[in-house]
Biopython code that builds the backbone (N, CA, C, O; Angstrom):
import numpy as np
from Bio.PDB.StructureBuilder import StructureBuilder

atoms = [
    (1, "UNK", "N", (-255.533, 127.802, -76.387)),
    (1, "UNK", "CA", (-255.837, 126.097, -76.721)),
    (1, "UNK", "C", (-256.328, 125.659, -77.766)),
    (1, "UNK", "O", (-257.431, 126.120, -78.060)),
    (2, "UNK", "N", (-255.750, 124.691, -78.643)),
    (2, "UNK", "CA", (-256.236, 124.263, -79.919)),
    (2, "UNK", "C", (-257.451, 123.378, -79.728)),
    (2, "UNK", "O", (-257.684, 122.712, -78.719)),
    (3, "UNK", "N", (-258.099, 123.441, -80.678)),
    (3, "UNK", "CA", (-259.515, 122.707, -80.524)),
    (3, "UNK", "C", (-259.275, 121.539, -80.612)),
    (3, "UNK", "O", (-260.182, 120.933, -80.041)),
    (4, "UNK", "N", (-258.501, 120.824, -81.040)),
    (4, "UNK", "CA", (-258.028, 119.163, -80.659)),
    (4, "UNK", "C", (-257.805, 118.832, -79.430)),
    (4, "UNK", "O", (-258.111, 117.742, -78.946)),
    (5, "UNK", "N", (-257.086, 120.037, -78.655)),
    (5, "UNK", "CA", (-256.700, 119.700, -77.396)),
    (5, "UNK", "C", (-258.087, 119.932, -76.514)),
    (5, "UNK", "O", (-258.280, 119.181, -75.557)),
    (6, "UNK", "N", (-258.731, 120.622, -76.724)),
    (6, "UNK", "CA", (-260.195, 120.775, -75.986)),
    (6, "UNK", "C", (-261.047, 119.504, -76.387)),
    (6, "UNK", "O", (-261.569, 118.917, -75.440)),
    (7, "UNK", "N", (-261.244, 119.037, -77.549)),
    (7, "UNK", "CA", (-261.807, 117.701, -77.541)),
    (7, "UNK", "C", (-261.281, 116.675, -76.599)),
    (7, "UNK", "O", (-262.041, 116.090, -75.827)),
    (8, "UNK", "N", (-259.959, 116.434, -76.641)),
    (8, "UNK", "CA", (-259.301, 115.520, -75.898)),
    (8, "UNK", "C", (-259.419, 115.663, -74.496)),
    (8, "UNK", "O", (-259.427, 114.629, -73.828)),
    (9, "UNK", "N", (-259.505, 116.659, -73.980)),
    (9, "UNK", "CA", (-259.981, 117.181, -72.579)),
    (9, "UNK", "C", (-261.158, 116.797, -72.174)),
    (9, "UNK", "O", (-261.412, 116.222, -71.115)),
    (10, "UNK", "N", (-261.952, 117.135, -73.078)),
    (10, "UNK", "CA", (-263.496, 116.937, -72.974)),
    (10, "UNK", "C", (-263.884, 115.319, -72.705)),
    (10, "UNK", "O", (-264.618, 114.745, -71.901)),
    (11, "UNK", "N", (-262.823, 114.802, -74.029)),
    (11, "UNK", "CA", (-263.311, 113.364, -73.942)),
    (11, "UNK", "C", (-262.947, 112.614, -72.536)),
    (11, "UNK", "O", (-263.555, 111.622, -72.135)),
    (12, "UNK", "N", (-261.846, 113.248, -71.841)),
    (12, "UNK", "CA", (-261.159, 112.631, -70.806)),
    (12, "UNK", "C", (-262.023, 112.599, -69.524)),
    (12, "UNK", "O", (-262.059, 111.699, -68.685)),
    (13, "UNK", "N", (-262.874, 114.037, -69.546)),
    (13, "UNK", "CA", (-263.636, 114.410, -68.556)),
    (13, "UNK", "C", (-265.208, 113.338, -68.932)),
    (13, "UNK", "O", (-265.918, 112.699, -68.156)),
    (14, "UNK", "N", (-265.269, 113.468, -70.003)),
    (14, "UNK", "CA", (-266.533, 112.627, -70.295)),
    (14, "UNK", "C", (-266.320, 110.755, -69.668)),
    (14, "UNK", "O", (-267.142, 109.983, -69.175)),
    (15, "UNK", "N", (-264.843, 110.595, -69.989)),
    (15, "UNK", "CA", (-264.720, 108.968, -69.666)),
    (15, "UNK", "C", (-264.977, 108.723, -68.218)),
    (15, "UNK", "O", (-265.541, 107.690, -67.859)),
    (16, "UNK", "N", (-264.517, 109.790, -67.229)),
    (16, "UNK", "CA", (-264.633, 109.852, -66.017)),
    (16, "UNK", "C", (-266.008, 110.122, -65.370)),
    (16, "UNK", "O", (-266.179, 109.909, -64.170)),
    (17, "UNK", "N", (-267.142, 110.666, -66.297)),
    (17, "UNK", "CA", (-268.158, 111.181, -66.075)),
    (17, "UNK", "C", (-268.325, 112.322, -65.070)),
    (17, "UNK", "O", (-269.205, 112.406, -64.214)),
    (18, "UNK", "N", (-267.189, 113.316, -65.351)),
    (18, "UNK", "CA", (-267.134, 114.368, -64.781)),
    (18, "UNK", "C", (-267.648, 115.620, -65.222)),
    (18, "UNK", "O", (-267.531, 116.693, -64.631)),
    (19, "UNK", "N", (-268.484, 115.311, -66.788)),
    (19, "UNK", "CA", (-268.929, 116.310, -67.589)),
    (19, "UNK", "C", (-270.194, 115.823, -68.191)),
    (19, "UNK", "O", (-269.986, 114.706, -68.665)),
    (20, "UNK", "N", (-271.598, 116.261, -68.391)),
    (20, "UNK", "CA", (-272.631, 115.674, -68.946)),
    (20, "UNK", "C", (-272.812, 116.783, -70.493)),
    (20, "UNK", "O", (-272.635, 118.000, -70.552)),
    (21, "UNK", "N", (-273.126, 116.040, -71.358)),
    (21, "UNK", "CA", (-273.439, 117.025, -72.575)),
    (21, "UNK", "C", (-274.853, 116.715, -72.897)),
    (21, "UNK", "O", (-275.533, 115.776, -72.482)),
    (22, "UNK", "N", (-275.180, 117.688, -73.725)),
    (22, "UNK", "CA", (-276.806, 117.787, -74.320)),
    (22, "UNK", "C", (-276.459, 118.345, -75.856)),
    (22, "UNK", "O", (-275.644, 119.203, -76.198)),
    (23, "UNK", "N", (-277.158, 117.734, -76.462)),
    (23, "UNK", "CA", (-276.686, 118.150, -77.831)),
    (23, "UNK", "C", (-278.134, 118.922, -78.304)),
    (23, "UNK", "O", (-279.226, 118.355, -78.264)),
    (24, "UNK", "N", (-277.955, 120.133, -78.695)),
    (24, "UNK", "CA", (-278.914, 121.313, -79.145)),
    (24, "UNK", "C", (-278.948, 121.336, -80.568)),
    (24, "UNK", "O", (-278.169, 120.696, -81.274)),
    (25, "UNK", "N", (-279.942, 122.149, -81.021)),
    (25, "UNK", "CA", (-280.076, 122.344, -82.663)),
    (25, "UNK", "C", (-280.648, 123.466, -82.787)),
    (25, "UNK", "O", (-281.818, 123.701, -82.483)),
    (26, "UNK", "N", (-279.449, 124.625, -83.476)),
    (26, "UNK", "CA", (-279.337, 125.731, -83.562)),
    (26, "UNK", "C", (-280.616, 126.517, -84.614)),
    (26, "UNK", "O", (-281.017, 125.664, -85.406)),
    (27, "UNK", "N", (-281.090, 127.408, -84.753)),
    (27, "UNK", "CA", (-282.047, 127.801, -85.682)),
    (27, "UNK", "C", (-281.758, 127.641, -87.136)),
    (27, "UNK", "O", (-282.693, 127.574, -87.933)),
    (28, "UNK", "N", (-280.481, 127.573, -87.537)),
    (28, "UNK", "CA", (-280.112, 127.228, -88.870)),
    (28, "UNK", "C", (-280.098, 125.737, -89.145)),
    (28, "UNK", "O", (-279.918, 125.360, -90.303)),
    (29, "UNK", "N", (-280.276, 124.851, -88.153)),
    (29, "UNK", "CA", (-280.522, 123.538, -88.270)),
    (29, "UNK", "C", (-279.334, 122.675, -87.995)),
    (29, "UNK", "O", (-279.431, 121.456, -88.132)),
    (30, "UNK", "N", (-278.132, 123.281, -87.584)),
    (30, "UNK", "CA", (-276.773, 122.879, -87.224)),
    (30, "UNK", "C", (-276.968, 122.242, -85.663)),
    (30, "UNK", "O", (-277.784, 122.744, -84.890)),
    (31, "UNK", "N", (-276.284, 121.297, -85.358)),
    (31, "UNK", "CA", (-276.364, 120.630, -84.175)),
    (31, "UNK", "C", (-274.872, 121.001, -83.453)),
    (31, "UNK", "O", (-273.847, 121.153, -84.118)),
    (32, "UNK", "N", (-274.911, 121.080, -82.484)),
    (32, "UNK", "CA", (-273.846, 121.392, -81.334)),
    (32, "UNK", "C", (-274.319, 120.727, -80.011)),
    (32, "UNK", "O", (-275.459, 120.365, -79.719)),
    (33, "UNK", "N", (-273.192, 120.653, -79.293)),
    (33, "UNK", "CA", (-273.279, 120.049, -77.926)),
    (33, "UNK", "C", (-273.013, 121.099, -76.928)),
    (33, "UNK", "O", (-272.246, 122.005, -77.254)),
    (34, "UNK", "N", (-273.568, 121.098, -75.698)),
    (34, "UNK", "CA", (-273.222, 121.941, -74.366)),
    (34, "UNK", "C", (-272.609, 121.168, -73.633)),
    (34, "UNK", "O", (-272.819, 119.972, -73.836)),
    (35, "UNK", "N", (-271.684, 121.534, -72.575)),
    (35, "UNK", "CA", (-271.131, 120.663, -71.769)),
    (35, "UNK", "C", (-271.254, 121.188, -70.086)),
    (35, "UNK", "O", (-270.925, 122.356, -69.879)),
    (36, "UNK", "N", (-271.561, 120.633, -69.296)),
    (36, "UNK", "CA", (-272.005, 120.972, -67.877)),
    (36, "UNK", "C", (-271.005, 120.079, -66.903)),
    (36, "UNK", "O", (-270.729, 118.935, -67.264)),
    (37, "UNK", "N", (-270.650, 120.422, -66.093)),
    (37, "UNK", "CA", (-269.871, 119.782, -64.841)),
    (37, "UNK", "C", (-270.882, 118.987, -64.003)),
    (37, "UNK", "O", (-271.920, 119.409, -63.492)),
    (38, "UNK", "N", (-270.400, 117.826, -63.968)),
    (38, "UNK", "CA", (-271.340, 116.622, -63.207)),
    (38, "UNK", "C", (-270.949, 116.330, -61.959)),
    (38, "UNK", "O", (-271.005, 115.169, -61.554)),
    (39, "UNK", "N", (-270.488, 117.379, -61.160)),
    (39, "UNK", "CA", (-270.019, 117.094, -59.744)),
    (39, "UNK", "C", (-270.197, 118.472, -58.962)),
    (39, "UNK", "O", (-270.178, 119.521, -59.606)),
    (40, "UNK", "N", (-270.368, 118.479, -57.585)),
    (40, "UNK", "CA", (-270.570, 119.641, -56.768)),
    (40, "UNK", "C", (-269.540, 120.223, -56.684)),
    (40, "UNK", "O", (-269.543, 121.397, -57.055)),
    (41, "UNK", "N", (-268.363, 119.669, -56.203)),
    (41, "UNK", "CA", (-266.819, 120.494, -55.784)),
    (41, "UNK", "C", (-266.081, 119.436, -55.984)),
    (41, "UNK", "O", (-266.386, 118.269, -56.232)),
    (42, "UNK", "N", (-264.670, 120.182, -55.796)),
    (42, "UNK", "CA", (-263.586, 119.107, -55.664)),
    (42, "UNK", "C", (-262.476, 119.895, -54.695)),
    (42, "UNK", "O", (-262.216, 121.098, -54.707)),
    (43, "UNK", "N", (-261.931, 118.909, -53.897)),
    (43, "UNK", "CA", (-261.199, 119.317, -52.956)),
    (43, "UNK", "C", (-259.683, 118.622, -53.346)),
    (43, "UNK", "O", (-259.545, 117.433, -53.633)),
    (44, "UNK", "N", (-258.735, 119.484, -53.298)),
    (44, "UNK", "CA", (-257.328, 119.060, -53.767)),
    (44, "UNK", "C", (-256.548, 119.389, -52.396)),
    (44, "UNK", "O", (-256.528, 120.496, -51.860)),
    (45, "UNK", "N", (-255.825, 118.072, -51.867)),
    (45, "UNK", "CA", (-254.928, 118.428, -50.661)),
    (45, "UNK", "C", (-253.442, 118.002, -50.871)),
    (45, "UNK", "O", (-253.346, 116.938, -51.483)),
    (46, "UNK", "N", (-252.562, 118.431, -50.600)),
    (46, "UNK", "CA", (-251.173, 118.209, -50.659)),
    (46, "UNK", "C", (-250.537, 117.923, -49.060)),
    (46, "UNK", "O", (-250.491, 118.646, -48.065)),
    (47, "UNK", "N", (-250.181, 116.837, -49.262)),
    (47, "UNK", "CA", (-249.241, 116.221, -48.014)),
    (47, "UNK", "C", (-247.964, 115.568, -48.217)),
    (47, "UNK", "O", (-248.013, 114.575, -48.942)),
    (48, "UNK", "N", (-246.880, 115.878, -47.769)),
    (48, "UNK", "CA", (-245.806, 115.066, -47.851)),
    (48, "UNK", "C", (-245.531, 115.044, -49.419)),
    (48, "UNK", "O", (-245.322, 113.944, -49.932)),
    (49, "UNK", "N", (-245.521, 115.895, -50.013)),
    (49, "UNK", "CA", (-245.225, 115.875, -51.638)),
    (49, "UNK", "C", (-246.282, 114.950, -52.413)),
    (49, "UNK", "O", (-245.962, 114.588, -53.545)),
    (50, "UNK", "N", (-247.083, 114.685, -52.075)),
    (50, "UNK", "CA", (-248.278, 113.899, -52.622)),
    (50, "UNK", "C", (-249.469, 114.862, -52.549)),
    (50, "UNK", "O", (-249.630, 115.715, -51.675)),
    (51, "UNK", "N", (-250.447, 114.560, -53.792)),
    (51, "UNK", "CA", (-251.586, 115.380, -53.582)),
    (51, "UNK", "C", (-252.754, 114.342, -53.860)),
    (51, "UNK", "O", (-252.628, 113.428, -54.675)),
    (52, "UNK", "N", (-253.751, 114.535, -53.210)),
    (52, "UNK", "CA", (-255.297, 113.932, -53.277)),
    (52, "UNK", "C", (-255.911, 114.775, -53.820)),
    (52, "UNK", "O", (-255.789, 115.993, -53.682)),
    (53, "UNK", "N", (-256.899, 113.978, -54.742)),
    (53, "UNK", "CA", (-258.077, 114.711, -55.198)),
    (53, "UNK", "C", (-259.406, 113.999, -54.856)),
    (53, "UNK", "O", (-259.618, 112.844, -55.227)),
    (54, "UNK", "N", (-260.331, 114.748, -54.111)),
    (54, "UNK", "CA", (-261.645, 114.102, -53.838)),
    (54, "UNK", "C", (-262.853, 115.010, -54.567)),
    (54, "UNK", "O", (-263.028, 116.219, -54.411)),
    (55, "UNK", "N", (-263.575, 114.176, -55.335)),
    (55, "UNK", "CA", (-264.554, 115.153, -55.997)),
    (55, "UNK", "C", (-265.794, 114.681, -55.241)),
    (55, "UNK", "O", (-265.955, 113.558, -54.764)),
    (56, "UNK", "N", (-266.601, 115.655, -55.206)),
    (56, "UNK", "CA", (-268.200, 115.271, -54.441)),
    (56, "UNK", "C", (-269.167, 115.475, -55.557)),
    (56, "UNK", "O", (-269.085, 116.355, -56.414)),
    (57, "UNK", "N", (-269.952, 114.701, -55.468)),
    (57, "UNK", "CA", (-271.111, 114.337, -56.348)),
    (57, "UNK", "C", (-272.518, 114.485, -55.454)),
    (57, "UNK", "O", (-272.700, 114.074, -54.307)),
    (58, "UNK", "N", (-273.387, 115.141, -56.256)),
    (58, "UNK", "CA", (-274.989, 115.024, -55.390)),
    (58, "UNK", "C", (-275.678, 113.916, -56.393)),
    (58, "UNK", "O", (-276.181, 114.143, -57.494)),
    (59, "UNK", "N", (-275.570, 112.714, -55.746)),
    (59, "UNK", "CA", (-276.686, 111.838, -56.660)),
    (59, "UNK", "C", (-277.790, 111.439, -55.800)),
    (59, "UNK", "O", (-277.568, 111.368, -54.592)),
    (60, "UNK", "N", (-278.910, 111.177, -56.234)),
    (60, "UNK", "CA", (-279.974, 110.543, -55.563)),
    (60, "UNK", "C", (-279.894, 109.335, -55.074)),
    (60, "UNK", "O", (-278.966, 108.605, -55.422)),
    (61, "UNK", "N", (-280.792, 108.939, -54.240)),
    (61, "UNK", "CA", (-280.294, 107.662, -53.476)),
    (61, "UNK", "C", (-280.887, 106.533, -54.271)),
    (61, "UNK", "O", (-280.342, 105.444, -54.095)),
    (62, "UNK", "N", (-281.952, 106.582, -55.156)),
    (62, "UNK", "CA", (-282.509, 105.583, -55.887)),
    (62, "UNK", "C", (-281.429, 105.412, -56.999)),
    (62, "UNK", "O", (-281.318, 104.234, -57.339)),
    (63, "UNK", "N", (-280.683, 106.192, -57.592)),
    (63, "UNK", "CA", (-279.564, 105.783, -58.476)),
    (63, "UNK", "C", (-278.481, 105.454, -57.966)),
    (63, "UNK", "O", (-277.809, 104.862, -58.811)),
    (64, "UNK", "N", (-277.968, 105.536, -57.007)),
    (64, "UNK", "CA", (-276.969, 105.015, -56.133)),
    (64, "UNK", "C", (-277.287, 103.666, -55.977)),
    (64, "UNK", "O", (-276.471, 102.850, -56.404)),
    (65, "UNK", "N", (-278.399, 103.237, -55.403)),
    (65, "UNK", "CA", (-278.847, 101.766, -55.374)),
    (65, "UNK", "C", (-278.832, 101.180, -56.705)),
    (65, "UNK", "O", (-278.184, 100.155, -56.920)),
    (66, "UNK", "N", (-279.479, 101.743, -57.579)),
    (66, "UNK", "CA", (-279.318, 100.704, -58.794)),
    (66, "UNK", "C", (-278.091, 100.552, -59.171)),
    (66, "UNK", "O", (-277.754, 99.494, -59.703)),
    (67, "UNK", "N", (-277.076, 101.710, -58.944)),
    (67, "UNK", "CA", (-275.837, 101.421, -59.481)),
    (67, "UNK", "C", (-275.119, 100.181, -58.504)),
    (67, "UNK", "O", (-274.584, 99.196, -59.014)),
    (68, "UNK", "N", (-275.187, 100.364, -57.292)),
    (68, "UNK", "CA", (-274.691, 99.207, -56.339)),
    (68, "UNK", "C", (-275.325, 97.667, -57.148)),
    (68, "UNK", "O", (-274.639, 96.856, -57.769)),
    (69, "UNK", "N", (-276.316, 97.627, -56.983)),
    (69, "UNK", "CA", (-277.447, 96.576, -57.377)),
    (69, "UNK", "C", (-276.458, 96.082, -58.713)),
    (69, "UNK", "O", (-275.760, 95.077, -58.581)),
    (70, "UNK", "N", (-276.455, 96.805, -59.906)),
    (70, "UNK", "CA", (-275.688, 96.600, -61.118)),
    (70, "UNK", "C", (-274.274, 96.251, -60.989)),
    (70, "UNK", "O", (-273.742, 95.613, -61.898)),
    (71, "UNK", "N", (-273.446, 96.690, -59.696)),
    (71, "UNK", "CA", (-271.952, 96.138, -59.655)),
    (71, "UNK", "C", (-272.232, 94.908, -58.981)),
    (71, "UNK", "O", (-271.308, 94.095, -58.965)),
    (72, "UNK", "N", (-273.327, 94.588, -58.410)),
    (72, "UNK", "CA", (-273.133, 93.176, -57.546)),
    (72, "UNK", "C", (-273.512, 92.124, -58.129)),
    (72, "UNK", "O", (-273.125, 91.005, -57.792)),
    (73, "UNK", "N", (-274.530, 92.415, -59.329)),
    (73, "UNK", "CA", (-275.081, 91.406, -60.224)),
    (73, "UNK", "C", (-274.450, 91.568, -61.602)),
    (73, "UNK", "O", (-275.189, 91.880, -62.535)),
    (74, "UNK", "N", (-273.373, 91.415, -61.773)),
    (74, "UNK", "CA", (-273.027, 91.605, -63.288)),
    (74, "UNK", "C", (-273.519, 90.492, -64.237)),
    (74, "UNK", "O", (-273.664, 89.362, -63.769)),
    (75, "UNK", "N", (-273.788, 90.730, -65.540)),
    (75, "UNK", "CA", (-274.462, 89.643, -66.346)),
    (75, "UNK", "C", (-273.445, 89.460, -67.631)),
    (75, "UNK", "O", (-273.700, 88.633, -68.506)),
]
sb = StructureBuilder()
sb.init_structure("model")
sb.init_model(0)
sb.init_chain("A")
sb.init_seg("    ")
for serial, (resi, resn, name, xyz) in enumerate(atoms, 1):
    if name == "N":
        sb.init_residue(resn, " ", resi, " ")
    sb.init_atom(name, np.array(xyz, "f"), 0.0, 1.0, " ", f" {name:<3s}", serial, name[0])
structure = sb.get_structure()
């Protein structure tokens, strides 16, 4: 896989918050990112020539409440 393809795929995963990244500094001073999945599991089902994808995340309750509150009160 070419490097531009990898970057495009990582960008898409980041857009949907399926990966999280962390910037690290190497001993020589160069910066680089590491990526980690941001979900617990994925289930793909196929029925009647259609497929469905369900992504399971582990979120803590305070974060979920804050997100819900933000969604209900747009500014």
